[in-house]
C-alpha positions as CSV (number, residue, x, y, z in Angstrom):
1,X,-6.5,-39.5,-5.5
2,X,-4.0,-37.8,-3.2
3,X,-2.0,-34.7,-4.1
4,X,1.7,-34.7,-3.6
5,X,3.6,-32.5,-1.2
6,X,4.9,-30.3,-4.1
7,X,1.3,-29.3,-5.0
8,X,0.5,-28.7,-1.3
9,X,3.5,-26.5,-1.1
10,X,2.5,-24.6,-4.2
11,X,-0.9,-23.9,-2.8
12,X,0.9,-21.8,-0.1
13,X,2.3,-19.4,-2.6
14,X,-0.9,-17.4,-2.8
15,X,-2.6,-15.8,-5.7
16,X,-0.7,-13.5,-8.0
17,X,-3.5,-11.0,-7.8
18,X,-2.5,-10.3,-4.2
19,X,1.0,-9.5,-5.5
20,X,-0.5,-7.2,-8.1
21,X,-2.6,-5.4,-5.4
22,X,0.5,-5.0,-3.3
23,X,2.4,-3.7,-6.3
24,X,-0.3,-1.2,-7.0
25,X,-0.2,0.2,-3.4
26,X,3.6,0.4,-3.4
27,X,3.5,2.2,-6.8
28,X,1.1,4.8,-5.5
29,X,3.2,5.4,-2.4
30,X,6.6,5.4,-4.0
31,X,5.9,6.9,-7.5
32,X,6.2,10.6,-6.6
33,X,9.7,10.2,-5.1
34,X,10.8,7.6,-7.6
35,X,9.7,9.8,-10.5
36,X,11.7,12.7,-9.1
37,X,14.8,10.4,-8.8
38,X,14.3,9.2,-12.4
39,X,14.0,12.8,-13.6
40,X,17.2,13.7,-11.7
41,X,19.1,11.0,-13.4
42,X,17.7,12.0,-16.8
43,X,18.8,15.6,-16.3
44,X,22.3,14.2,-15.5
45,X,22.1,12.4,-18.8
46,X,21.1,15.5,-20.7
47,X,24.2,17.3,-19.2
48,X,26.5,14.6,-20.4
49,X,27.4,14.8,-24.1
50,X,29.2,11.5,-24.5
51,X,26.8,8.7,-23.8
52,X,25.2,8.4,-20.4
53,X,25.8,6.2,-17.4
54,X,22.6,7.5,-15.8
55,X,20.1,5.9,-18.2
56,X,19.9,2.6,-16.2
57,X,19.5,4.3,-12.8
58,X,16.7,6.5,-14.2
59,X,14.8,3.3,-15.3
60,X,15.7,1.5,-12.1
61,X,14.2,4.3,-10.0
62,X,10.8,3.6,-11.5
63,X,11.0,-0.1,-10.5
64,X,11.3,0.2,-6.8
65,X,7.7,-0.8,-6.3
66,X,8.2,-4.0,-8.4
67,X,11.4,-4.8,-6.5
68,X,9.8,-4.6,-3.1
69,X,6.7,-6.6,-4.2
70,X,8.9,-9.3,-5.7
71,X,11.0,-9.6,-2.5
72,X,7.9,-9.7,-0.4
73,X,6.2,-12.4,-2.5
74,X,9.2,-14.7,-2.4
75,X,9.9,-14.3,1.3
76,X,6.2,-14.7,2.2
77,X,6.1,-18.1,0.4
78,X,9.2,-19.3,2.3
79,X,7.6,-18.2,5.6
80,X,4.4,-20.1,4.8
81,X,6.5,-23.2,4.1
82,X,8.5,-22.8,7.3
83,X,5.5,-22.3,9.4
84,X,4.2,-25.8,8.4
85,X,6.7,-26.9,11.1
86,X,7.5,-30.1,9.2
87,X,11.0,-31.2,8.1
88,X,9.9,-31.3,4.5
89,X,8.3,-27.8,4.7
90,X,11.3,-26.3,6.4
91,X,13.7,-27.9,3.9
92,X,11.6,-26.6,1.0
93,X,11.5,-23.1,2.6
94,X,15.3,-23.0,2.9
95,X,15.7,-24.2,-0.7
96,X,13.1,-21.7,-2.0
97,X,14.8,-18.8,-0.2
98,X,18.3,-19.8,-1.5
99,X,17.1,-20.4,-5.0
100,X,15.0,-17.3,-5.3
101,X,17.7,-15.1,-3.7
102,X,20.1,-16.4,-6.4
103,X,17.7,-16.2,-9.3
104,X,15.2,-13.5,-8.5
105,X,14.9,-11.4,-5.4
106,X,18.6,-11.0,-4.8
107,X,18.7,-8.8,-7.9
108,X,15.5,-7.0,-6.7
109,X,17.2,-6.4,-3.3
110,X,20.3,-4.9,-4.9
111,X,18.3,-2.6,-7.1
112,X,15.9,-1.6,-4.2
113,X,18.9,-0.8,-1.9
114,X,20.5,1.3,-4.6
115,X,17.3,3.2,-5.3
116,X,16.6,3.9,-1.6
117,X,20.2,5.0,-1.0
118,X,20.0,7.4,-3.9
119,X,16.6,8.8,-2.7
120,X,18.0,9.4,0.7
121,X,21.5,10.6,0.0
122,X,21.4,12.0,-3.5
123,X,18.0,13.4,-4.0
124,X,17.1,14.3,-0.4
125,X,20.5,14.9,1.1
126,X,19.4,17.7,3.4
């Protein structure tokens, strides 16, 4: 019994434990700065008596590791498809990149850019 191309493509995605290992390494590397940024936002919240627009950025700061791992996982899968060098593989890669950008890693990218920008220009502006 032969497997279809969809299953062959799915085999290129890679195990999720690889993603979890990458996430753990990113967390270890980024956690000190991201925790400082989160605390900075929470202090801004404490200073504001009427609700707080800084609650989401405080939570977002702690998700940078997850954002970067999610982007990597989706892009890596598309690259594996593209490297097959077949019309079907490259068409699937383009579709996967577009779909995942719209539905998944585009949001991760936006949050990651916001967090990195805040780390550099708000928390460590010197």
